[in-house]
C-alpha positions as CSV (number, residue, x, y, z in Angstrom):
1,M,0.0,0.0,0.0
2,N,1.6,3.3,-1.1
3,Y,2.0,6.4,1.0
4,F,-0.9,8.4,-0.5
5,L,-3.3,5.5,-0.1
6,R,-2.3,5.0,3.5
7,Q,-2.9,8.7,4.1
8,A,-6.3,8.5,2.4
9,M,-7.4,5.5,4.5
10,R,-6.3,7.2,7.7
11,M,-8.2,10.4,6.8
12,L,-11.3,8.5,5.8
13,G,-11.2,6.6,9.1
14,V,-11.0,9.9,11.0
15,L,-13.9,11.4,9.0
16,L,-16.1,8.3,9.5
17,F,-15.4,8.3,13.2
18,L,-16.2,12.0,13.6
19,A,-19.4,11.5,11.6
20,A,-20.4,8.6,13.8
21,V,-19.8,10.7,17.0
22,L,-21.9,13.5,15.5
23,V,-24.8,11.3,14.6
24,A,-24.7,9.7,18.1
25,K,-24.7,13.1,19.8
26,V,-27.6,14.4,17.8
27,T,-29.6,11.2,18.2
28,Y,-29.0,11.2,22.0
29,N,-30.0,14.9,22.3
30,A,-33.2,14.2,20.4
31,G,-34.1,11.3,22.6
32,Q,-33.4,13.4,25.8
33,E,-35.6,16.2,24.6
34,F,-38.4,13.8,23.6
35,A,-38.2,12.1,27.0
36,H,-38.5,15.5,28.8
37,G,-41.4,16.3,26.6
38,E,-43.1,13.1,27.6
39,E,-42.6,13.9,31.3
40,E,-44.1,17.3,30.9
41,Y,-47.0,16.0,28.8
42,T,-47.8,13.4,31.6
43,R,-47.8,16.2,34.2
44,G,-50.1,18.3,32.1
45,A,-47.5,21.1,31.4
46,Y,-48.4,21.1,27.7
47,D,-46.7,24.4,26.8
48,V,-43.4,23.1,28.3
49,A,-43.9,19.8,26.5
50,I,-44.3,21.6,23.2
51,T,-41.0,23.3,23.7
52,H,-39.2,20.0,24.3
53,Y,-40.9,18.2,21.3
54,E,-39.9,21.1,19.1
55,R,-36.3,20.8,20.3
56,A,-36.4,17.1,19.6
57,I,-37.4,17.8,16.0
58,K,-34.6,20.3,15.6
59,W,-32.1,17.6,16.5
60,Y,-33.0,15.9,13.3
61,T,-31.3,13.0,11.6
62,P,-32.7,11.1,8.7
63,F,-34.9,8.1,9.5
64,S,-35.0,9.2,13.2
65,K,-37.9,7.4,15.0
66,T,-37.7,10.0,17.8
67,V,-38.2,12.9,15.5
68,R,-41.2,11.2,13.9
69,M,-42.7,10.6,17.3
70,A,-42.1,14.2,18.3
71,V,-43.9,15.4,15.1
72,E,-46.9,13.1,15.8
73,R,-47.0,14.2,19.5
74,L,-47.1,17.9,18.5
75,W,-50.0,17.2,16.2
76,Q,-51.7,15.2,18.9
77,L,-51.3,18.1,21.4
78,G,-52.9,20.4,18.9
79,T,-55.9,18.2,18.2
80,E,-56.5,17.6,21.9
81,A,-56.3,21.3,22.7
82,E,-58.8,22.0,20.0
83,T,-61.1,19.4,21.4
84,R,-60.9,21.1,24.8
85,G,-61.5,24.6,23.2
86,D,-58.0,25.7,24.1
87,W,-57.3,27.7,20.9
88,H,-54.1,29.3,22.0
89,L,-52.4,26.0,23.1
90,A,-53.6,24.3,19.8
91,L,-52.2,27.2,17.8
92,E,-48.9,27.0,19.7
93,A,-48.6,23.3,19.0
94,Y,-49.3,23.6,15.3
95,Q,-47.1,26.6,14.8
96,S,-44.2,24.8,16.6
97,L,-44.7,21.7,14.4
98,R,-44.6,23.9,11.2
99,S,-41.7,26.1,12.3
100,S,-39.5,23.2,13.5
101,L,-39.8,21.3,10.2
102,Y,-38.9,24.4,8.3
103,A,-36.0,24.9,10.7
104,V,-34.4,21.6,9.7
105,Q,-34.8,21.9,6.0
106,S,-31.8,21.8,3.7
107,F,-32.4,20.9,0.0
108,Y,-35.5,19.0,1.2
109,I,-38.0,19.4,4.1
110,P,-38.4,16.4,6.4
111,Y,-41.9,15.2,7.0
112,Q,-43.1,17.8,4.5
113,S,-46.7,16.5,4.4
114,W,-47.2,17.7,7.9
115,I,-46.7,21.3,7.0
116,P,-49.9,21.8,4.9
117,K,-51.8,19.8,7.5
118,S,-50.6,22.2,10.2
119,E,-51.4,25.2,8.0
120,E,-54.9,24.1,7.5
121,R,-55.4,24.3,11.3
122,I,-53.3,27.4,11.9
123,A,-55.2,29.7,9.6
124,P,-58.7,29.2,11.3
125,L,-57.1,29.2,14.7
126,L,-55.4,32.5,14.0
127,A,-58.7,33.9,12.8
128,Q,-60.5,32.5,15.9
129,T,-58.0,34.0,18.3
130,K,-58.1,37.4,16.5
131,T,-61.9,37.4,16.5
132,G,-62.0,36.6,20.2
133,A,-59.6,39.5,20.9
134,E,-61.6,41.9,18.8
135,G,-65.0,41.2,20.1
136,G,-65.9,37.5,19.8
137,A,-69.2,36.5,18.1
138,E,-70.1,40.1,17.3
139,Q,-67.6,40.0,14.5
140,G,-69.7,37.4,12.6
141,T,-68.9,34.4,10.5
142,D,-68.1,36.5,7.4
143,K,-65.3,38.3,9.2
144,L,-64.0,34.9,10.5
145,A,-64.0,33.5,7.0
146,Q,-62.2,36.5,5.6
147,D,-59.5,36.3,8.3
148,T,-59.1,32.6,7.8
149,A,-58.6,33.1,4.0
150,R,-56.1,35.9,4.6
151,F,-54.1,33.9,7.1
152,A,-54.1,30.9,4.8
153,M,-52.7,33.1,2.0
154,Q,-50.0,34.4,4.2
155,L,-49.0,30.9,5.3
156,Q,-48.5,29.9,1.6
157,R,-45.6,32.4,1.2
158,P,-42.2,30.7,0.7
159,V,-40.4,30.0,3.9
160,G,-36.7,29.3,4.4
161,P,-33.7,29.5,2.2
162,H,-33.7,29.5,-1.6
163,L,-33.0,26.0,-2.9
164,G,-30.4,27.1,-5.5
165,W,-28.4,29.1,-3.0
166,S,-28.7,26.3,-0.4
167,I,-27.2,23.8,-3.0
168,L,-24.4,26.3,-3.7
169,L,-23.8,26.6,0.1
170,E,-23.5,22.8,0.4
171,I,-21.2,22.5,-2.6
172,G,-19.0,25.3,-1.3
173,F,-18.7,23.8,2.2
174,L,-18.0,20.2,1.0
175,G,-15.6,21.5,-1.6
176,W,-13.8,23.6,0.9
177,V,-13.4,20.6,3.3
178,G,-12.4,18.3,0.5
179,A,-9.8,20.7,-0.9
180,T,-8.4,21.1,2.6
181,V,-8.1,17.3,2.9
182,G,-6.5,17.2,-0.5
183,L,-4.0,19.9,0.5
184,I,-3.1,17.8,3.6
185,W,-2.6,14.7,1.5
186,Y,-0.6,16.0,-1.4
187,V,1.3,19.1,-0.2
188,V,4.1,16.9,1.0
189,D,5.5,14.1,-1.2
190,E,6.8,10.7,-0.1
191,D,10.3,12.1,0.6
192,G,8.8,14.8,2.9
193,N,9.4,17.6,0.4
194,F,7.0,20.4,-0.2
195,A,5.1,19.9,-3.5
196,R,4.7,23.5,-4.7
197,R,2.4,22.8,-7.6
198,Q,0.2,20.6,-5.5
199,G,0.1,23.2,-2.8
200,L,-0.9,25.9,-5.3
201,L,-3.6,23.8,-6.9
202,W,-5.2,22.7,-3.6
203,G,-4.8,26.1,-2.0
204,S,-6.6,27.7,-5.0
205,L,-9.4,25.2,-4.7
206,I,-9.7,26.0,-1.0
207,A,-10.1,29.7,-1.8
208,V,-12.6,29.1,-4.5
209,F,-14.9,26.8,-2.5
210,F,-14.6,29.0,0.6
211,A,-15.8,32.0,-1.5
212,L,-18.7,29.9,-2.8
213,W,-19.6,28.9,0.8
214,L,-19.5,32.6,1.9
215,I,-21.7,33.6,-1.1
216,G,-24.2,30.8,-0.3
217,M,-24.3,31.9,3.4
218,R,-25.0,35.5,2.4
219,L,-27.7,34.8,-0.2
220,T,-29.5,31.8,1.3
């Protein structure tokens, strides 16, 4: 096995180890937040439970069972609150569900089907709470319907980063990391001498991808 291949295998092993540690940390934190949410839910502290379920979702990893359960629990909290006539708590649960899913989006949105379901409940609840604050039943059903339609339109506005700039951001970051690894691998040859051309090549790539990452960060 030649020198460069050994270096590549070592670096790959380090990267895989760091990735495994990161996934384990995120998964653990999601589980802890969900467990705290369950405790508060059992105690009847629903507003605190909502906060913990939202945090569990934000510790998102693909295929996470904990995140899925937190999504379902927020929806359950919302529907139960509606049944009891607790409009404010129901609104908080649905809005937390919607915002937490948007918060973990990258080039895709996890559990995206839950967002329109939440918005269907958020719009009438916003109208209901607004009507209650402005005079209750005196406002009439027409006003309630108008407010519901207006809030529904507002909820349809694009949320989160632009997809194209997000992809550029990802390319810039991964390219920057990859070029840095390439510089480490190839800047010194087998004899321990500095490889000037390799250093110039990989150094230039680092600068280019770092610039793309900064542009993506600025425009996302």
